[in-house]
C-alpha positions, 0 to 999 in steps of 0.5 A: 399383684394388685389389690383386687388379686390380693383380696381374692387370695385372702378371701379364698383362704377363708372360704376354704377354711369355712368349707371345712368347718361347716361339715366338721360342726356336723361331725362333732354334733353327731358324735355326742348327740346320742350320749344323753338320748341313748337310754331313751333310744335303747328303750324305744327300740329295745336294744338290750345288750346291743346298746353300746353298738349305737356309739361303737358302730359309729366310732368304728366306721369313722375310725377304721377307714381313715388310713385308707381315706389318707391314701385316697386323699393323696391320690385323688386330692381333698375336695371331691372325696370330702364331698362324697364323705358329706353325702354318705354322712347324710344318707346314714342320717336318713337311715338312722332317722327312719329306723324302726329296729336296732339293726337298722339303727346300727347300720345307719350309724355305720354309714354315718361313721363312714362319712364322718371319718372322711369329714374329720380326716380331710378337714385335718389334711386340708388345714395342714396343707394350707397353713404351716405348723408354726402358723397353725395355732390360731386356725387350729384354735378356730377349728377346735372351737367349732368342733367343741361347739358341736360337741357342746350342743350335742348332749343338750340337743340329744336331751331335748330330742330324747324328750320330744322325738329322738329321730331328730337327733339324726334327721336334723343333719340332712338339710345342713349336709346339703348346704355343706356340699354346696359350700365345699363345691363353690368355696373349697379351692385347693390344689392336688386334684388328679386330671381324670383323663390321666387316671388308670382306675386299675392302677389306682385301685392296686395302690390301695392297701386292701389287705392291710385295711381288711386285717386292721378292720377285722382285728378291731371288730373282733376285739370290740365284739368280745369286749361288748359281749363278754360277761353279758351274753357269755362268760369271759372264759367262753370260747365265743369270747376267747377265740375272737380275741385270739384271732384279733391279736393274730390280725394285729400281729399279721397287720404289723408284719405285712406293713413292713414287708416287701409285699406291701408296696403302698402300706396304709401305715408306713413305717416312716410314720413311726420313725422316732421316739417323739412321734411314737409318744405323740401317737400314744398320747393321741390314743390315750387322749381320745380314749379319755375324752370321748369315754368321759363324755359318754359315761357322764350322762348315766351318772347324772340320769341314774345317780343324780336323777336328772332328766335327759335335758337336764343331764345335757345341761349338766355336762356342759361345763366339760365342753364349755371349758374345752371350747374356751381353752382350745381357743386360747391354746392355739395362739399360745402354741404359735407364740411359744412354739412349745408343746411339751408343757401343754401335754404335761399340764393337760394329762396332769389335770386329767389324772387329778380330775378323774381321781376326784371323780371317784368320790362322785355319789348321789349326794355330791354337791353341785360345786363338787361335780362341777369342779371335778368336770372343770379339772378334767376338761382343762386337761382334755385340751391338747395340742396335736404334735405330729406335723401331719402334712401327708394323707398317710400320716394324717390317716394314722393319727386320726385312726389312733385317735379314733381307736382310742375313742372306740376303746374309751367306750368298750373297755370301761363298758366291760369293766362297768358290766363286770362290776355291776354284775358282781354287785347285782345281788345287793339289789333286793328286788327280783324284778330290778335284778332281772331288768338290770342283769345281762349287760342291760344296766346302761340301757336302764340308766335313766331317772324314770327307770329308777323311780319305778321302784320303792325308795329302798330299792331305788337307793340300792340301784343308785348305789350299784350304779355309783360303785360301777361308775367308780371303776370307769373313773379309775380306768380313765385316771390310770390312763391319764397318769400313764399319759402324764409320764409319757409326756414327760419323756417327750423331746421337743423339736422346733415347729417348722414354718414352711409348707412342702405340699402340693395340696395348698390353695389355688390362687390367681397366679402372680410372677415376681410379686408378693401378696399385699393388703391381706388380712393380718395373719391370713396365709396367702398362697401362690398358685398350686399346679393341678396334679396328674398321676405322675405328680402324685407318685413323685410328690411335690415338684421343686418350686411347685409350692412358692408360698408366703404368709403376711404376718405383722406387715412382713412377708415371711417365706414359708 
């Protein structure tokens, strides 16, 4: 291969990498932009007890179809499904931006979530396809940094938009989505696409695990509905709460048995994915990590706005320490993983830091000093930086991993929210103002968690409201702390396996073909991959053909076969 061909190969990798990072930035931004703006949005659209569904609907939609996305990615390739996901995300953003009622807003968030679920998963799958696990650290660091930048900007922009027009929380996405789709179309060149002329649509649809997807979706939705309405619309022992929980459990059990039965020929979560202790522990840690990381960032703004009296914009600035630390440590963690090849110590230290920091958060109150809440955030944020253990180089395992991570995020909002409402209701009688009790009761406390609401009352009543919010949030911090401790114990039980340096995939980069030559003159550390064949339906079923993935990596001036 001559120098020009080598340059094209290297540029192809970085163009593909940029193509997955741009939509990922949007996805991360939208995941947190409503955290600081949600009380304002809830008040503007009178969401009442349905406020939590603005976040939950987004997370649910982005999570529940990820195993199905994994199947589609294996059958149809990565590029065009990812473009569809970005388009769906843009449509959802437009619906949210034009919403004049809570129902329309929540529907728009569902559409957004369907798009962002595909964006997140296909970005993960493509990175796994083009870089082997041991070499993946620096690129994971960049990807995590991009995601963390979006997560960092989200609360800050949400606070600004809350004060100057909350609709821009959503409308800002549309032009960026258009640019992103163009970048993906022209720059993302990976193998594994199916030739349309060989496609039998009926056969392909029959391979999709519809029953498993429906059962899993029903189980999660029913449980979330019960958690979000229990203690607010109905008491916890009411049939409207108990019956959905029982049906949810039955759906989970039925799903598990069906996935392992002879009737499920293409399971959305194949049993091989959960084949050993280390992988199972890693999936459990992924779920706990998603629960704590998203939940902590969701419940921090109410603390600053309702307890500390901050404006939405100021609260966006006050949660920055968490995301800034995640950016910095994510950038450092990836290269360290590649250098050491050890993930267990990172998991142990991470969950230990989270448990310590969240335990300290229990002491947060109205008069906590800047140094106190800043330090507590930093300790928790240091623990939030984790390394994904499973080498998810197939769509189904990537889908399972992403589903469990997203499920953790979902219940990181719903479970602490239920505990928050229960505790707040039990303390409601300590507020002397009848008007305040009426406005804060029946699950409306989060919606009223703003400085403007608290300042409507007399100083004595303000102190009572702040105390009630403080004590209720303590329950949230304690739940996170207990789970972080459980994660610490599980991480200690992990077994470490050697992280492989090879790729075995039919979805790698497509580059100019060169026979019998090794790429040269490429950027240090850039994976330079030789051609990938275009896949037909037959190839998809059979998996990668032997010799179809002849790949090398240029690293430190040595060509390493991978």
